[in-house]
C-alpha positions as CSV (number, residue, x, y, z in Angstrom):
1,M,16.4,181.3,62.4
2,K,13.2,180.8,64.3
3,I,11.8,183.6,66.5
4,I,9.5,183.0,69.5
5,T,7.7,186.1,70.9
6,A,4.2,186.9,72.2
7,N,3.7,189.6,69.5
8,P,3.5,188.2,66.0
9,L,3.9,191.7,64.5
10,F,7.1,192.2,66.4
11,E,8.2,188.8,65.2
12,K,8.0,190.0,61.6
13,E,10.0,193.2,62.4
14,I,12.7,191.2,64.1
15,Q,12.8,188.7,61.1
16,T,13.3,191.6,58.7
17,K,16.0,193.2,60.8
18,L,17.9,190.0,61.3
19,K,17.5,188.8,57.7
20,D,21.3,188.5,57.1
21,W,21.4,185.7,59.7
22,E,18.2,183.9,58.8
23,A,20.1,180.8,57.7
24,I,21.7,180.3,61.1
25,P,20.0,177.4,62.9
26,I,19.1,179.0,66.2
27,T,15.8,179.9,67.9
28,L,15.6,183.4,69.4
29,I,13.2,183.5,72.3
30,D,11.9,186.8,73.8
31,Q,12.9,186.8,77.5
32,K,9.3,188.0,78.3
33,F,7.9,184.9,76.6
34,Y,10.4,182.2,77.7
35,T,9.4,178.7,76.6
36,K,11.3,175.5,76.6
37,T,12.6,174.3,73.3
38,D,14.8,171.4,72.1
39,D,16.4,173.7,69.4
40,F,19.6,175.6,69.8
41,A,18.2,178.7,71.5
42,M,19.2,182.2,72.7
43,I,17.0,184.2,75.1
44,A,17.1,187.9,74.3
45,S,15.4,191.1,75.1
46,F,13.7,192.1,72.0
47,T,13.1,195.6,73.4
48,Q,16.9,195.9,73.0
49,L,16.8,195.0,69.3
50,P,19.8,197.4,68.4
51,D,22.0,195.6,71.0
52,L,20.9,192.2,69.5
53,I,21.8,193.3,66.0
54,Q,25.2,194.6,67.3
55,F,25.8,191.2,68.9
56,F,25.1,189.4,65.6
57,N,27.3,191.9,63.8
58,T,30.2,191.4,66.2
59,Y,30.1,187.7,66.7
60,L,28.6,186.4,63.5
61,Q,30.3,188.6,60.9
62,V,28.8,186.7,57.9
63,T,27.3,188.1,54.7
64,R,25.2,186.3,52.2
65,T,28.2,185.8,49.8
66,E,30.5,184.4,52.5
67,K,30.5,180.9,53.9
68,R,28.2,180.6,56.9
69,P,29.6,178.8,59.9
70,L,27.7,175.8,61.3
71,L,26.4,176.0,64.9
72,G,27.5,172.9,66.7
73,K,26.4,171.7,70.1
74,K,28.3,169.6,72.6
75,Y,27.5,169.2,76.3
76,D,24.9,172.0,76.1
77,R,27.5,174.4,74.8
78,L,27.3,176.0,71.3
79,K,30.3,176.6,69.1
80,L,30.6,178.1,65.6
81,L,32.3,175.6,63.3
82,K,34.2,176.9,60.3
83,E,34.1,174.8,57.1
84,E,37.9,174.5,57.1
85,D,37.8,173.0,60.6
86,I,35.3,170.2,59.7
87,L,36.7,166.9,58.5
88,Y,33.4,165.1,57.8
89,I,29.8,165.2,58.7
90,E,27.8,162.0,59.5
91,A,24.1,161.2,60.1
92,I,23.4,158.8,62.8
93,G,19.6,158.1,63.0
94,R,17.9,161.5,63.0
95,D,21.0,163.3,64.3
96,V,23.7,164.9,62.3
97,Y,27.2,165.3,63.7
98,A,30.2,167.4,62.4
99,Y,33.6,166.1,63.3
100,T,36.7,168.2,63.7
101,Q,40.3,167.1,64.6
102,T,39.4,166.9,68.2
103,D,35.6,166.8,68.7
104,G,32.2,165.9,67.4
105,F,29.3,168.4,67.4
106,L,25.6,167.9,67.0
107,I,24.3,170.2,64.2
108,Q,20.9,171.0,62.9
109,E,21.6,170.9,59.1
110,K,20.8,167.9,57.0
111,L,23.4,166.2,54.8
112,Y,21.7,167.2,51.6
113,Q,22.0,170.9,52.7
114,L,25.7,170.5,53.4
115,E,26.7,168.6,50.3
116,E,25.7,171.8,48.4
117,Q,28.8,173.5,49.8
118,P,31.7,173.4,47.3
119,A,34.2,171.7,49.7
120,F,31.9,168.9,50.8
121,I,30.9,165.8,48.8
122,R,28.8,162.9,49.8
123,I,30.6,159.6,50.0
124,N,27.9,157.3,51.2
125,K,24.3,157.4,52.4
126,S,25.2,158.8,55.8
127,T,28.5,160.7,55.3
128,V,29.6,164.0,53.7
129,V,33.4,164.6,53.7
130,N,35.3,167.9,53.4
131,F,37.3,167.3,50.2
132,L,40.1,169.6,51.4
133,K,40.8,167.3,54.4
134,I,41.5,164.1,52.4
135,V,45.1,163.1,52.5
136,T,45.0,159.8,50.4
137,I,42.6,157.9,48.3
138,L,43.0,154.1,47.9
139,P,40.9,152.1,45.5
140,L,39.5,148.9,47.0
141,L,38.8,145.7,45.1
142,N,35.0,145.8,45.4
143,G,34.6,149.2,43.6
144,K,34.7,151.2,46.8
145,L,37.3,153.8,47.7
146,L,39.1,154.3,51.0
147,L,39.8,157.9,52.1
148,A,42.4,158.8,54.7
149,L,41.7,162.1,56.4
150,A,44.1,164.7,57.9
151,D,43.5,163.2,61.4
152,G,44.4,159.7,60.3
153,Q,40.8,158.5,60.2
154,E,39.6,156.4,57.3
155,L,36.2,156.6,55.6
156,E,34.8,154.5,52.8
157,V,33.2,155.8,49.6
158,S,30.4,153.4,48.7
159,R,30.1,151.9,45.2
160,S,27.0,154.0,44.5
161,Y,28.9,157.2,45.3
162,A,32.3,156.2,43.9
163,K,31.5,157.4,40.3
164,T,30.3,160.8,41.5
165,F,33.4,161.1,43.7
166,K,35.8,160.3,40.9
167,H,34.1,162.8,38.6
168,Y,34.5,165.4,41.5
169,L,38.2,164.6,41.5
170,K,38.6,164.9,37.8
171,T,36.8,168.2,37.6
172,G,38.6,169.8,40.4
173,G,35.8,169.9,42.9
174,T,32.7,170.6,40.7
175,L,29.8,168.1,40.1
């Protein structure tokens, strides 16, 4: 979480009070210090900090031991994406997209951050798949694997990631 305010001391206080949500990829901007940003942003009145904390408690009920939802963006709208709704995540250039059964969302996380989650495994240089959404696995002649996902889409596991993927299968989801 990034915080933009005119008062650096106040910024530290806000960071301390919102520490439980520090991993959420959003920029909080003090409404008195509005500035344009390309990040996912929320404009808030930092003088109403208790209300802001209540908002986070109500709508982002996440503790450090629970899975944190991803914040996805589509058509300038933000949506919290639950791990169980994501089929796979793909990097295209510098952008990273999370795909569900019906939509694709731009997210701020990098692939290496997401493959640390237990349900996700990297299958090639630009794709991480939700292991729980794989329906079938078909070995290909060239050492690759073909995965069919719950929505019928097919993804390839490259030769360089096939060994790690097979180990993941054998160990029940641990690397």
